[in-house]
DONULO-571225 format. One record per residue (C-alpha): residue number from 1; residue in one letter; x, y, z. Coordinates in Angstrom, 3 decimals, decimal comma, padded with zeros to 6 digits, always signed. Layout:
  num  residuo         x         y         z
  NUM        A         X         Y         Z
...
END
This chain:
  num  residuo         x         y         z
    1        X  +093,066  +051,250  +184,960
    2        X  +094,538  +054,722  +183,854
    3        X  +098,263  +054,696  +183,578
    4        X  +100,057  +058,326  +183,968
    5        X  +103,067  +058,992  +181,724
    6        X  +106,107  +059,232  +183,606
    7        X  +108,132  +060,826  +180,729
    8        X  +107,954  +064,590  +180,051
    9        X  +108,988  +063,609  +176,556
   10        X  +106,009  +063,909  +173,903
   11        X  +104,857  +060,302  +172,844
   12        X  +105,472  +059,861  +168,695
   13        X  +102,832  +057,272  +168,954
   14        X  +100,069  +059,407  +170,821
   15        X  +100,930  +062,615  +168,444
   16        X  +101,236  +060,512  +165,319
   17        X  +103,403  +061,483  +162,247
   18        X  +102,097  +063,527  +159,701
   19        X  +103,307  +064,096  +156,553
   20        X  +106,528  +063,193  +157,038
   21        X  +107,089  +065,710  +159,965
   22        X  +108,369  +064,694  +163,275
   23        X  +107,590  +066,230  +166,557
   24        X  +110,537  +067,959  +167,690
   25        X  +111,915  +068,278  +171,286
   26        X  +112,852  +071,196  +172,479
   27        X  +116,418  +070,549  +172,326
   28        X  +115,625  +071,004  +168,610
   29        X  +115,169  +074,962  +168,436
   30        X  +118,178  +075,905  +167,905
   31        X  +118,946  +073,777  +165,001
   32        X  +120,576  +075,095  +162,002
   33        X  +118,131  +076,220  +158,963
   34        X  +120,246  +073,643  +156,779
   35        X  +120,462  +070,584  +159,515
   36        X  +116,513  +071,043  +159,841
   37        X  +116,505  +070,831  +155,655
   38        X  +118,733  +067,646  +156,064
   39        X  +116,625  +065,840  +158,633
   40        X  +113,525  +066,606  +156,815
   41        X  +114,662  +065,256  +153,845
   42        X  +115,858  +062,121  +155,534
   43        X  +112,207  +061,628  +156,984
   44        X  +110,861  +060,925  +153,418
   45        X  +109,424  +064,618  +152,483
   46        X  +110,283  +066,019  +149,338
   47        X  +109,549  +069,642  +148,334
   48        X  +107,620  +069,909  +145,025
   49        X  +109,372  +070,606  +142,008
   50        X  +108,582  +073,775  +140,182
   51        X  +106,412  +073,501  +137,057
   52        X  +108,968  +073,761  +134,166
   53        X  +108,593  +076,970  +132,236
   54        X  +106,920  +076,344  +128,986
   55        X  +108,750  +077,173  +125,796
   56        X  +106,911  +079,173  +123,265
   57        X  +107,067  +077,526  +119,665
   58        X  +106,467  +078,871  +116,212
   59        X  +104,784  +077,407  +114,030
   60        X  +105,747  +076,918  +110,442
   61        X  +102,888  +078,828  +109,308
   62        X  +104,060  +082,257  +111,618
   63        X  +107,280  +082,367  +109,274
   64        X  +105,711  +082,551  +106,576
   65        X  +102,283  +084,991  +107,379
   66        X  +102,696  +088,594  +107,345
   67        X  +101,980  +089,128  +110,933
   68        X  +102,816  +092,669  +112,392
   69        X  +105,585  +091,329  +114,900
   70        X  +107,357  +089,042  +112,123
   71        X  +107,578  +091,995  +109,737
   72        X  +108,690  +094,539  +112,595
   73        X  +111,552  +091,488  +113,259
   74        X  +112,236  +091,208  +109,625
   75        X  +112,635  +095,031  +109,068
   76        X  +115,380  +094,940  +112,082
   77        X  +117,337  +091,974  +110,683
   78        X  +116,966  +092,811  +106,736
   79        X  +118,981  +095,586  +104,669
   80        X  +117,960  +096,781  +101,567
   81        X  +119,708  +099,733  +101,134
   82        X  +122,395  +097,823  +099,300
   83        X  +119,450  +097,043  +096,852
   84        X  +118,922  +099,916  +094,181
   85        X  +115,563  +101,263  +093,578
   86        X  +113,473  +101,217  +090,411
   87        X  +114,054  +104,305  +088,510
   88        X  +114,377  +105,682  +084,966
   89        X  +118,084  +104,294  +084,919
   90        X  +117,710  +101,207  +086,820
   91        X  +115,284  +099,681  +084,354
   92        X  +118,086  +100,390  +081,645
   93        X  +120,197  +097,642  +083,137
   94        X  +121,179  +095,343  +080,517
   95        X  +121,791  +092,351  +082,878
   96        X  +119,420  +090,586  +085,365
   97        X  +119,246  +092,742  +088,067
   98        X  +117,445  +092,566  +091,673
   99        X  +115,507  +095,914  +092,469
  100        X  +113,398  +097,124  +095,244
  101        X  +110,009  +098,659  +094,906
  102        X  +110,379  +102,202  +096,838
  103        X  +108,727  +105,976  +097,242
  104        X  +105,874  +106,736  +094,565
  105        X  +106,682  +103,428  +092,672
  106        X  +106,253  +101,492  +095,592
  107        X  +102,933  +103,220  +096,575
  108        X  +101,802  +103,018  +092,879
  109        X  +102,060  +099,497  +092,643
  110        X  +100,659  +098,908  +096,042
  111        X  +097,238  +100,908  +095,510
  112        X  +096,996  +099,603  +092,028
  113        X  +096,351  +095,674  +093,091
  114        X  +099,693  +095,391  +091,146
  115        X  +101,296  +092,688  +093,698
  116        X  +099,738  +089,462  +093,904
  117        X  +097,597  +088,994  +097,654
  118        X  +099,028  +085,072  +097,299
  119        X  +102,427  +086,254  +097,240
  120        X  +104,795  +084,566  +100,230
  121        X  +106,072  +086,745  +103,043
  122        X  +108,932  +088,992  +101,766
  123        X  +112,014  +088,703  +104,254
  124        X  +113,168  +092,081  +103,211
  125        X  +111,748  +095,434  +104,504
  126        X  +111,093  +096,250  +101,076
  127        X  +109,165  +094,272  +097,863
  128        X  +112,141  +093,403  +095,803
  129        X  +111,788  +092,017  +092,168
  130        X  +114,130  +090,671  +089,581
  131        X  +114,581  +092,485  +086,666
  132        X  +114,981  +090,086  +083,426
  133        X  +115,201  +089,789  +079,945
  134        X  +111,658  +089,509  +079,434
  135        X  +111,095  +092,602  +081,551
  136        X  +112,756  +094,820  +079,494
  137        X  +110,865  +093,066  +075,797
  138        X  +108,045  +094,348  +077,515
  139        X  +109,245  +097,926  +078,284
  140        X  +109,892  +098,054  +074,639
  141        X  +106,617  +096,844  +073,326
  142        X  +105,051  +099,544  +075,596
  143        X  +106,820  +102,323  +073,634
  144        X  +105,697  +101,107  +070,300
  145        X  +102,464  +099,100  +070,664
  146        X  +099,116  +100,123  +072,010
  147        X  +098,417  +096,576  +073,495
  148        X  +100,380  +093,912  +074,749
  149        X  +098,752  +090,740  +075,847
  150        X  +100,923  +088,123  +078,209
  151        X  +099,997  +084,431  +077,961
  152        X  +100,923  +081,636  +079,826
  153        X  +099,930  +078,948  +082,458
  154        X  +099,148  +079,722  +086,555
  155        X  +102,246  +080,917  +087,893
  156        X  +104,387  +081,634  +084,971
  157        X  +104,871  +085,003  +085,837
  158        X  +102,480  +087,195  +084,131
  159        X  +101,762  +089,221  +087,014
  160        X  +105,328  +090,116  +087,752
  161        X  +105,926  +091,408  +084,277
  162        X  +102,758  +093,635  +084,292
  163        X  +103,937  +094,998  +088,204
  164        X  +107,350  +095,858  +085,981
  165        X  +104,983  +097,490  +083,395
  166        X  +103,528  +099,839  +085,959
  167        X  +106,718  +100,414  +087,481
  168        X  +108,120  +101,320  +083,831
  169        X  +105,050  +103,796  +083,228
  170        X  +105,637  +105,580  +086,452
  171        X  +109,012  +106,298  +086,343
  172        X  +108,457  +107,658  +082,527
  173        X  +105,845  +110,159  +083,627
  174        X  +102,621  +108,227  +082,491
  175        X  +099,331  +107,959  +084,002
  176        X  +098,672  +104,173  +085,628
  177        X  +095,204  +103,385  +086,254
  178        X  +094,611  +100,549  +088,609
  179        X  +094,746  +097,047  +087,620
  180        X  +090,984  +095,876  +088,385
  181        X  +090,119  +092,735  +090,269
  182        X  +087,983  +091,590  +087,612
  183        X  +085,909  +088,560  +089,832
  184        X  +084,675  +091,523  +091,678
  185        X  +083,332  +092,723  +088,797
  186        X  +081,214  +089,578  +087,911
  187        X  +080,687  +087,963  +091,348
  188        X  +077,366  +090,348  +092,060
  189        X  +078,580  +092,547  +095,257
  190        X  +078,004  +095,933  +093,668
  191        X  +075,095  +098,063  +093,256
  192        X  +074,774  +098,788  +089,338
  193        X  +072,830  +100,185  +086,702
  194        X  +071,651  +098,826  +083,114
  195        X  +071,545  +102,065  +080,673
  196        X  +069,167  +101,857  +077,931
  197        X  +072,368  +100,242  +075,400
  198        X  +072,160  +097,330  +077,809
  199        X  +075,932  +098,595  +079,258
  200        X  +076,371  +097,456  +083,195
  201        X  +077,563  +100,187  +085,122
  202        X  +079,000  +098,849  +088,421
  203        X  +078,346  +101,877  +090,791
  204        X  +080,441  +100,817  +093,781
  205        X  +083,543  +099,306  +091,727
  206        X  +083,494  +102,946  +089,781
  207        X  +083,863  +104,728  +092,991
  208        X  +087,002  +102,586  +093,842
  209        X  +088,610  +103,355  +090,745
  210        X  +088,218  +106,977  +091,374
  211        X  +089,584  +106,893  +094,666
  212        X  +092,575  +104,629  +093,742
  213        X  +093,094  +106,649  +090,442
  214        X  +093,612  +109,803  +092,397
  215        X  +095,537  +108,320  +095,040
  216        X  +098,221  +107,065  +092,071
  217        X  +098,613  +109,903  +090,206
  218        X  +097,666  +112,751  +092,151
  219        X  +100,716  +115,368  +091,232
  220        X  +099,919  +114,545  +087,555
  221        X  +096,098  +114,923  +087,763
  222        X  +096,368  +118,162  +089,791
  223        X  +098,063  +119,493  +086,799
  224        X  +095,786  +119,138  +084,477
  225        X  +092,606  +120,751  +084,100
  226        X  +089,195  +120,079  +082,766
  227        X  +088,561  +120,575  +079,222
  228        X  +084,854  +121,597  +080,186
  229        X  +082,293  +122,089  +083,054
  230        X  +080,518  +119,210  +084,591
  231        X  +077,433  +118,826  +087,063
  232        X  +076,710  +115,070  +088,555
  233        X  +073,944  +115,964  +091,032
  234        X  +075,589  +117,844  +093,939
  235        X  +079,135  +117,879  +092,278
  236        X  +079,598  +120,744  +090,171
  237        X  +083,283  +121,571  +088,668
  238        X  +084,382  +123,836  +086,347
  239        X  +087,202  +124,281  +083,893
  240        X  +088,993  +126,141  +086,725
  241        X  +089,285  +122,369  +088,457
  242        X  +091,516  +119,395  +087,587
  243        X  +091,053  +115,734  +086,714
  244        X  +092,383  +115,064  +090,487
  245        X  +089,495  +117,024  +091,385
  246        X  +086,980  +115,292  +089,463
  247        X  +088,107  +111,915  +090,475
  248        X  +088,569  +112,855  +094,316
  249        X  +085,029  +114,631  +094,521
  250        X  +083,269  +111,513  +092,609
  251        X  +084,106  +108,875  +095,392
  252        X  +080,831  +109,239  +097,588
  253        X  +079,093  +110,522  +094,509
  254        X  +077,470  +106,577  +093,922
  255        X  +074,323  +107,052  +091,955
  256        X  +076,582  +108,924  +089,226
  257        X  +079,153  +106,833  +088,877
  258        X  +078,754  +105,333  +085,673
  259        X  +078,484  +109,055  +083,953
  260        X  +081,394  +110,230  +085,858
  261        X  +083,563  +107,258  +084,566
  262        X  +083,268  +108,220  +081,362
  263        X  +083,973  +111,787  +082,040
  264        X  +087,100  +110,815  +083,510
  265        X  +088,029  +108,447  +080,858
  266        X  +087,062  +111,324  +078,309
  267        X  +089,489  +113,794  +079,938
  268        X  +092,521  +111,210  +080,408
  269        X  +092,370  +110,710  +076,441
  270        X  +092,672  +114,660  +075,593
  271        X  +096,142  +114,276  +077,554
  272        X  +099,338  +114,157  +075,680
  273        X  +100,920  +111,979  +077,919
  274        X  +100,288  +107,978  +077,699
  275        X  +097,957  +106,412  +080,184
  276        X  +098,829  +102,966  +081,050
  277        X  +095,720  +100,569  +081,460
  278        X  +097,132  +097,409  +083,375
  279        X  +094,295  +094,037  +083,046
  280        X  +095,221  +090,739  +084,945
  281        X  +092,946  +087,620  +083,678
  282        X  +091,101  +089,294  +081,133
  283        X  +089,357  +085,773  +080,173
  284        X  +087,129  +086,001  +083,313
  285        X  +085,177  +089,061  +081,225
  286        X  +084,052  +085,973  +078,949
  287        X  +082,074  +084,800  +081,755
  288        X  +078,602  +085,470  +082,642
  289        X  +078,110  +087,640  +085,578
  290        X  +075,860  +087,460  +088,748
  291        X  +073,668  +090,353  +087,448
  292        X  +070,585  +089,930  +085,779
  293        X  +068,313  +092,277  +083,629
  294        X  +064,433  +093,160  +085,174
  295        X  +063,591  +089,859  +082,529
  296        X  +065,912  +087,998  +085,174
  297        X  +068,213  +087,232  +082,202
  298        X  +071,993  +087,030  +082,972
  299        X  +074,246  +089,733  +081,829
  300        X  +077,132  +088,817  +080,436
  301        X  +080,633  +090,021  +081,294
  302        X  +080,926  +091,683  +077,843
  303        X  +078,427  +094,020  +078,847
  304        X  +080,072  +095,521  +081,385
  305        X  +081,447  +099,282  +081,263
  306        X  +085,146  +098,320  +081,857
  307        X  +084,814  +095,520  +078,956
  308        X  +083,374  +097,696  +077,041
  309        X  +086,590  +100,224  +077,779
  310        X  +088,957  +097,064  +077,521
  311        X  +087,861  +096,439  +073,869
  312        X  +087,889  +100,159  +072,594
  313        X  +090,374  +102,044  +074,461
  314        X  +091,436  +105,674  +073,751
  315        X  +094,188  +106,258  +071,359
  316        X  +096,911  +107,403  +074,300
  317        X  +095,967  +104,294  +076,149
  318        X  +098,580  +101,756  +076,521
  319        X  +097,118  +098,357  +077,258
  320        X  +099,002  +095,496  +079,076
  321        X  +096,845  +092,352  +079,650
  322        X  +097,556  +088,939  +081,101
  323        X  +095,482  +085,861  +079,683
  324        X  +095,466  +082,105  +079,710
  325        X  +095,152  +082,205  +075,805
  326        X  +092,254  +080,340  +074,326
  327        X  +088,573  +080,802  +073,152
  328        X  +087,709  +082,858  +076,679
  329        X  +090,620  +085,407  +075,781
  330        X  +089,279  +085,962  +072,127
  331        X  +085,774  +087,081  +073,612
  332        X  +087,084  +089,045  +076,190
  333        X  +088,860  +091,186  +073,914
  334        X  +086,075  +091,382  +071,137
  335        X  +087,489  +089,241  +068,873
  336        X  +085,059  +086,344  +068,770
  337        X  +081,160  +086,161  +069,795
  338        X  +080,511  +084,526  +072,858
  339        X  +077,495  +082,626  +071,294
  340        X  +080,435  +080,453  +069,247
  341        X  +080,630  +078,206  +072,591
  342        X  +078,954  +079,727  +075,328
  343        X  +075,530  +077,573  +075,912
  344        X  +072,860  +079,796  +077,675
  345        X  +070,064  +077,419  +078,659
  346        X  +066,599  +078,833  +077,800
  347        X  +063,331  +078,223  +079,524
END
């Protein structure tokens, strides 16, 4: 038998209790929000807490890698205005002094591959260096000698002294050649030609040499005219053209790059001003290359066009060379035959 409900109040048992909410009567409609919130909390309903904001962490590696954002921030918080720039006067300092690479000196050293790619991130906006007694000894040697060889173990500071030499030459109005990355000269990554004399000309590397040479010495090379007319395929140059024109127009002329390299070196050899030729890790030229003759014989590093220039430079060239010292250095500089200690298997 059904029983009729006599109460007009809604039954909690009938409606049930859902997620902590109780059925409210009509009298509770005007309860203030604050009281309603307190009542809801008393019934066991808990509001979900907002997810905690994730804190961004900067790894230790990010502090040393040259990310664009990191460099931008470092430039804001660092000030090198008080650090003197490298010039002809500051390089004469008798005491150890911190100098900064700026302007044409910085451009020349950067394009010429003077700065080590493994060098740590600079906190200052400009590259800086410490000028020491050894640096001044190198400067004196550059003025009086035609070849300076810096020897020592890895990370002993040879490359830094080579960079100082390039900066010194630039401030004194010399022509500065780019420092070649010699591993790229022997690893087989360039197209090449083999002359009748057995010389190995790396065409792509020569074009890179022309491009860097023109960018590093634009003002000086533009003032110097060619000694004769030249014709390399579609490239026609007269005596009215400059050495800069010869280097700049030869960048895309890959198939004639070997002959053009000889022409550029010849024109530089006629200059009255000195030409600095920096060479880093010359020992690499004592190794065999990844290039081979038509008879599939491995070509040695000493047969490279650049290696022959290093062994027999023009009279106005001043060489500064870094090496680890030993048999490989002697072979690279042409003072010892590679056959004395290099074993080449025969089939």
